[in-house]
Z-matrix of the N, CA and C atoms (Angstrom, degrees):
N
C 1 1.525
C 2 1.514 1 106.60
N 3 1.379 2 118.30 1 -33.14
C 4 1.415 3 119.65 2 176.74
C 5 1.461 4 119.96 3 -62.28
N 6 1.316 5 118.32 4 -15.58
C 7 1.475 6 121.96 5 -179.80
C 8 1.556 7 108.82 6 -68.60
N 9 1.327 8 114.73 7 -27.15
C 10 1.462 9 116.50 8 -178.37
C 11 1.501 10 111.05 9 -62.53
N 12 1.299 11 118.38 10 -28.77
C 13 1.481 12 119.43 11 -171.82
C 14 1.575 13 108.79 12 -105.72
N 15 1.300 14 122.10 13 -5.68
C 16 1.371 15 124.23 14 -178.65
C 17 1.607 16 114.53 15 -70.59
N 18 1.303 17 116.31 16 143.39
C 19 1.450 18 115.01 17 171.41
C 20 1.497 19 116.85 18 -59.10
N 21 1.243 20 119.98 19 148.77
C 22 1.420 21 125.69 20 -168.96
C 23 1.575 22 109.05 21 -55.04
N 24 1.311 23 122.37 22 -42.32
C 25 1.546 24 122.74 23 -178.30
C 26 1.453 25 111.71 24 -67.20
N 27 1.338 26 122.73 25 -12.52
C 28 1.461 27 124.92 26 -176.84
C 29 1.601 28 112.26 27 -99.61
N 30 1.293 29 114.17 28 -6.65
C 31 1.470 30 117.71 29 -176.09
C 32 1.560 31 113.67 30 -66.70
N 33 1.289 32 118.23 31 -48.22
C 34 1.562 33 119.20 32 177.07
C 35 1.464 34 109.21 33 -62.21
N 36 1.423 35 122.11 34 -55.94
C 37 1.400 36 113.51 35 -179.36
C 38 1.529 37 117.66 36 -58.78
N 39 1.349 38 119.01 37 -30.02
C 40 1.423 39 123.69 38 175.67
C 41 1.546 40 110.76 39 -62.66
N 42 1.323 41 114.13 40 -46.71
C 43 1.463 42 115.95 41 -179.20
C 44 1.547 43 112.12 42 -69.80
N 45 1.375 44 120.14 43 -34.47
C 46 1.416 45 122.88 44 175.87
C 47 1.575 46 108.53 45 -63.12
N 48 1.293 47 119.16 46 -43.73
C 49 1.483 48 120.57 47 179.26
C 50 1.518 49 109.73 48 -64.21
N 51 1.363 50 111.42 49 -41.76
C 52 1.647 51 108.61 50 179.03
C 53 1.481 52 112.51 51 -64.27
N 54 1.375 53 115.45 52 -41.71
C 55 1.462 54 121.81 53 178.24
C 56 1.557 55 108.14 54 -60.12
N 57 1.174 56 120.07 55 -42.68
C 58 1.602 57 121.28 56 177.93
C 59 1.501 58 108.09 57 -63.84
N 60 1.272 59 120.08 58 -43.53
C 61 1.476 60 119.89 59 179.67
C 62 1.611 61 110.16 60 -68.15
N 63 1.230 62 119.53 61 -36.18
C 64 1.466 63 121.59 62 174.61
C 65 1.553 64 111.46 63 -63.81
N 66 1.345 65 116.58 64 -44.65
C 67 1.496 66 117.56 65 179.06
C 68 1.474 67 109.21 66 -63.12
N 69 1.378 68 117.75 67 -46.01
C 70 1.466 69 114.68 68 -178.88
C 71 1.564 70 113.43 69 -64.57
N 72 1.282 71 116.38 70 -36.19
C 73 1.426 72 121.23 71 177.07
C 74 1.574 73 114.00 72 -64.21
N 75 1.318 74 113.97 73 -36.21
C 76 1.444 75 121.10 74 179.77
C 77 1.507 76 108.53 75 -71.14
N 78 1.407 77 119.55 76 -35.65
C 79 1.441 78 123.88 77 -178.86
C 80 1.541 79 109.38 78 -64.63
N 81 1.325 80 115.75 79 -31.60
C 82 1.478 81 118.96 80 -179.26
C 83 1.558 82 109.01 81 -91.07
N 84 1.339 83 120.71 82 -35.16
C 85 1.469 84 118.50 83 -168.33
C 86 1.510 85 110.39 84 -83.00
N 87 1.367 86 125.15 85 -41.44
C 88 1.380 87 127.48 86 -169.01
C 89 1.593 88 110.24 87 -63.86
N 90 1.346 89 119.77 88 -48.53
C 91 1.340 90 117.37 89 179.39
C 92 1.549 91 115.42 90 -60.94
N 93 1.276 92 113.41 91 -41.33
C 94 1.519 93 118.42 92 179.71
C 95 1.505 94 113.13 93 -72.35
N 96 1.318 95 115.15 94 -38.18
C 97 1.445 96 118.26 95 175.69
C 98 1.561 97 112.63 96 -64.23
N 99 1.272 98 113.52 97 -44.79
C 100 1.506 99 116.73 98 178.16
C 101 1.455 100 114.10 99 -62.45
N 102 1.362 101 116.41 100 -41.14
C 103 1.516 102 121.41 101 178.99
C 104 1.547 103 107.23 102 -66.16
N 105 1.323 104 119.09 103 -39.68
C 106 1.483 105 119.79 104 -175.47
C 107 1.527 106 108.04 105 -71.95
N 108 1.321 107 117.99 106 -40.69
C 109 1.454 108 121.00 107 179.15
C 110 1.487 109 117.06 108 -61.63
N 111 1.306 110 114.94 109 -25.26
C 112 1.473 111 125.27 110 175.52
C 113 1.554 112 108.68 111 -86.12
N 114 1.273 113 117.82 112 -39.79
C 115 1.408 114 117.78 113 -166.71
C 116 1.643 115 112.42 114 -88.99
N 117 1.291 116 112.55 115 -29.14
C 118 1.542 117 111.97 116 -172.75
C 119 1.583 118 116.63 117 -80.84
N 120 1.323 119 115.95 118 -35.28
C 121 1.512 120 113.15 119 179.06
C 122 1.486 121 115.55 120 -66.18
N 123 1.283 122 112.85 121 149.51
C 124 1.571 123 116.41 122 173.16
C 125 1.532 124 110.26 123 -60.97
N 126 1.252 125 114.26 124 144.18
C 127 1.466 126 122.05 125 -174.20
C 128 1.504 127 112.01 126 -52.71
N 129 1.353 128 119.88 127 -40.51
C 130 1.441 129 117.75 128 -178.37
C 131 1.528 130 116.04 129 -67.78
N 132 1.381 131 112.16 130 -22.32
C 133 1.506 132 113.69 131 -178.04
C 134 1.602 133 111.88 132 -113.82
N 135 1.365 134 115.64 133 18.48
C 136 1.425 135 118.94 134 -173.52
C 137 1.490 136 114.70 135 -67.70
N 138 1.340 137 118.74 136 -32.30
C 139 1.490 138 122.45 137 177.75
C 140 1.560 139 108.34 138 -65.46
N 141 1.222 140 114.07 139 -48.47
C 142 1.554 141 113.79 140 177.44
C 143 1.473 142 118.25 141 -61.62
N 144 1.368 143 114.84 142 -38.01
C 145 1.446 144 118.56 143 170.17
C 146 1.401 145 116.23 144 -60.30
N 147 1.364 146 117.94 145 -40.24
C 148 1.482 147 125.71 146 -177.43
C 149 1.680 148 109.22 147 -68.83
N 150 1.288 149 112.05 148 -39.84
C 151 1.434 150 119.58 149 178.70
C 152 1.509 151 111.25 150 -66.66
N 153 1.369 152 116.60 151 -41.56
C 154 1.465 153 122.66 152 179.00
C 155 1.582 154 109.09 153 -64.77
N 156 1.282 155 113.45 154 -40.47
C 157 1.525 156 119.10 155 -177.76
C 158 1.505 157 109.37 156 -65.22
N 159 1.460 158 116.46 157 -39.76
C 160 1.416 159 115.62 158 -179.97
C 161 1.604 160 112.51 159 -78.83
N 162 1.289 161 113.26 160 -26.25
C 163 1.559 162 115.83 161 178.05
C 164 1.517 163 108.31 162 -69.30
N 165 1.337 164 120.22 163 -30.23
C 166 1.405 165 121.15 164 -175.11
C 167 1.621 166 108.21 165 -66.42
N 168 1.295 167 117.91 166 -41.01
C 169 1.449 168 122.97 167 -176.93
C 170 1.637 169 103.52 168 -71.21
N 171 1.404 170 118.21 169 -41.23
C 172 1.415 171 115.90 170 -176.68
C 173 1.446 172 114.74 171 -69.66
N 174 1.321 173 114.77 172 -31.72
C 175 1.495 174 121.92 173 171.59
C 176 1.490 175 114.82 174 -59.73
N 177 1.334 176 111.65 175 -45.83
C 178 1.526 177 117.49 176 174.55
C 179 1.461 178 113.64 177 -59.88
N 180 1.371 179 118.78 178 -37.54
C 181 1.449 180 122.51 179 -176.99
C 182 1.563 181 111.66 180 -68.35
N 183 1.371 182 110.89 181 -30.95
C 184 1.442 183 121.05 182 -178.31
C 185 1.500 184 112.86 183 -75.32
N 186 1.331 185 112.92 184 -41.33
C 187 1.496 186 122.37 185 -179.75
C 188 1.523 187 114.89 186 -74.47
N 189 1.289 188 119.60 187 -32.49
C 190 1.449 189 124.47 188 -173.36
C 191 1.490 190 111.00 189 -48.52
N 192 1.446 191 120.87 190 -52.59
C 193 1.436 192 117.05 191 -174.07
C 194 1.643 193 113.13 192 -63.00
N 195 1.290 194 112.88 193 -27.49
C 196 1.495 195 111.70 194 176.00
C 197 1.493 196 112.91 195 -73.46
N 198 1.349 197 118.58 196 -30.71
C 199 1.503 198 118.46 197 174.74
C 200 1.441 199 110.86 198 -75.32
N 201 1.316 200 121.52 199 -37.23
C 202 1.454 201 119.81 200 171.53
C 203 1.538 202 112.64 201 -58.51
N 204 1.258 203 117.56 202 -45.13
C 205 1.412 204 125.80 203 175.03
C 206 1.560 205 114.79 204 -48.70
N 207 1.374 206 115.67 205 -28.71
C 208 1.476 207 118.66 206 178.43
C 209 1.603 208 112.13 207 -67.10
N 210 1.388 209 116.61 208 -15.84
C 211 1.389 210 113.42 209 173.81
C 212 1.499 211 116.20 210 -61.30
N 213 1.373 212 114.78 211 -25.28
C 214 1.504 213 120.44 212 174.49
C 215 1.535 214 113.96 213 -61.50
N 216 1.466 215 113.39 214 -25.66
C 217 1.457 216 117.55 215 179.49
C 218 1.514 217 111.89 216 -87.12
N 219 1.442 218 112.71 217 -44.55
C 220 1.521 219 118.35 218 -177.52
C 221 1.549 220 105.28 219 -160.02
N 222 1.317 221 113.68 220 142.26
C 223 1.503 222 112.89 221 176.17
C 224 1.571 223 113.91 222 -73.98
N 225 1.296 224 121.48 223 -5.04
C 226 1.452 225 126.16 224 179.00
C 227 1.542 226 109.73 225 -103.23
N 228 1.322 227 119.24 226 -29.94
C 229 1.487 228 118.67 227 -174.01
C 230 1.621 229 116.57 228 -59.29
N 231 1.267 230 121.76 229 -33.85
C 232 1.418 231 118.77 230 176.41
C 233 1.497 232 112.12 231 -68.00
N 234 1.344 233 121.86 232 -29.69
C 235 1.312 234 125.34 233 176.25
C 236 1.510 235 114.87 234 -73.03
N 237 1.307 236 111.92 235 -33.32
C 238 1.553 237 118.09 236 176.59
C 239 1.541 238 104.78 237 -67.36
N 240 1.395 239 118.81 238 -43.66
C 241 1.435 240 117.76 239 -178.06
C 242 1.607 241 111.78 240 -66.24
N 243 1.293 242 117.31 241 -42.20
C 244 1.485 243 123.02 242 179.25
C 245 1.518 244 107.49 243 -62.03
N 246 1.348 245 120.98 244 -45.69
C 247 1.454 246 123.56 245 -178.92
C 248 1.440 247 110.53 246 -60.77
N 249 1.422 248 114.14 247 -41.91
C 250 1.467 249 117.35 248 179.67
C 251 1.493 250 112.37 249 -62.38
N 252 1.376 251 115.23 250 -42.93
C 253 1.408 252 123.18 251 178.34
C 254 1.483 253 111.41 252 -58.31
N 255 1.304 254 114.99 253 -47.85
C 256 1.475 255 121.40 254 176.35
C 257 1.547 256 114.42 255 -54.55
N 258 1.329 257 114.57 256 -47.94
C 259 1.399 258 120.13 257 -179.60
C 260 1.574 259 113.56 258 -64.35
N 261 1.346 260 113.56 259 -37.52
C 262 1.466 261 120.71 260 173.58
C 263 1.498 262 110.46 261 -64.34
N 264 1.345 263 119.99 262 -40.93
C 265 1.376 264 119.46 263 -177.38
C 266 1.531 265 113.29 264 -69.75
N 267 1.380 266 116.83 265 -31.25
C 268 1.440 267 119.13 266 173.17
C 269 1.544 268 110.89 267 -54.87
N 270 1.353 269 110.90 268 -47.24
C 271 1.604 270 116.39 269 -175.91
C 272 1.484 271 108.19 270 -64.22
N 273 1.373 272 113.55 271 -45.68
C 274 1.536 273 119.59 272 -173.03
C 275 1.595 274 108.21 273 -64.70
N 276 1.288 275 116.04 274 -46.51
C 277 1.438 276 121.50 275 -174.50
C 278 1.519 277 107.98 276 -69.60
N 279 1.322 278 124.06 277 -31.58
C 280 1.424 279 125.52 278 177.69
C 281 1.559 280 108.34 279 -62.35
N 282 1.383 281 112.70 280 -45.83
C 283 1.499 282 118.52 281 -179.11
C 284 1.493 283 111.51 282 -68.34
N 285 1.311 284 114.93 283 -41.52
C 286 1.529 285 117.09 284 176.16
C 287 1.524 286 110.79 285 -62.84
N 288 1.296 287 121.58 286 -34.23
C 289 1.432 288 125.75 287 -179.58
C 290 1.495 289 109.03 288 -65.83
N 291 1.304 290 118.16 289 -39.04
C 292 1.443 291 123.05 290 178.30
C 293 1.538 292 112.66 291 -67.22
N 294 1.373 293 115.60 292 -28.53
C 295 1.419 294 122.29 293 179.98
C 296 1.479 295 114.37 294 -79.16
N 297 1.278 296 123.21 295 -13.74
C 298 1.484 297 125.55 296 -178.28
C 299 1.511 298 110.57 297 -65.59
N 300 1.261 299 116.93 298 151.47
C 301 1.530 300 117.12 299 177.66
C 302 1.505 301 109.19 300 -71.41
N 303 1.375 302 111.30 301 154.29
C 304 1.387 303 122.22 302 -174.68
C 305 1.633 304 108.71 303 -52.05
N 306 1.294 305 119.21 304 -38.99
C 307 1.462 306 121.77 305 -178.70
C 308 1.543 307 112.03 306 -58.23
N 309 1.339 308 113.43 307 -42.60
C 310 1.411 309 125.49 308 178.96
C 311 1.602 310 109.50 309 -62.26
N 312 1.339 311 114.80 310 -46.16
C 313 1.468 312 116.30 311 -178.65
C 314 1.514 313 110.21 312 -66.11
N 315 1.433 314 118.86 313 -34.36
C 316 1.462 315 121.14 314 175.36
C 317 1.484 316 112.63 315 -59.98
N 318 1.435 317 115.65 316 -42.20
C 319 1.366 318 123.40 317 -173.41
C 320 1.657 319 107.33 318 -67.63
N 321 1.335 320 112.49 319 -39.92
C 322 1.495 321 118.91 320 175.80
C 323 1.439 322 114.02 321 -60.61
N 324 1.334 323 113.16 322 -45.48
C 325 1.482 324 121.10 323 -179.11
C 326 1.524 325 110.31 324 -60.57
N 327 1.345 326 116.71 325 -39.87
C 328 1.479 327 120.85 326 -176.92
C 329 1.544 328 106.11 327 -71.40
N 330 1.307 329 118.93 328 -31.94
C 331 1.462 330 116.83 329 176.48
C 332 1.598 331 117.12 330 -70.34
N 333 1.398 332 112.96 331 -25.24
C 334 1.434 333 116.72 332 178.17
C 335 1.451 334 111.85 333 -80.63
N 336 1.404 335 118.16 334 -19.77
C 337 1.407 336 118.94 335 -179.35
C 338 1.585 337 113.45 336 -80.08
């Protein structure tokens, strides 16, 4: 969102820095997220959990062009939509975390320690 107010000569370095941050975060996130999505669900439901995990990324890739298209309406509107989605995900993930089996919660607790 800050790029909207940056001077023109800072836009390219800003986006390069953001891109580098995203690349580094993905190098850390994807292996851990993939391992957790395979290890946490109960054996009987593992296939469904893995499919849901993959669908979440696919859905995001489909929705992104529409959100970027909102820049044509207003430079702030896409960020409002993304912020709302992030807040909704916090609520949904909290409820999903409570629904995990006790064994999974113990495994997550051991990873945090």
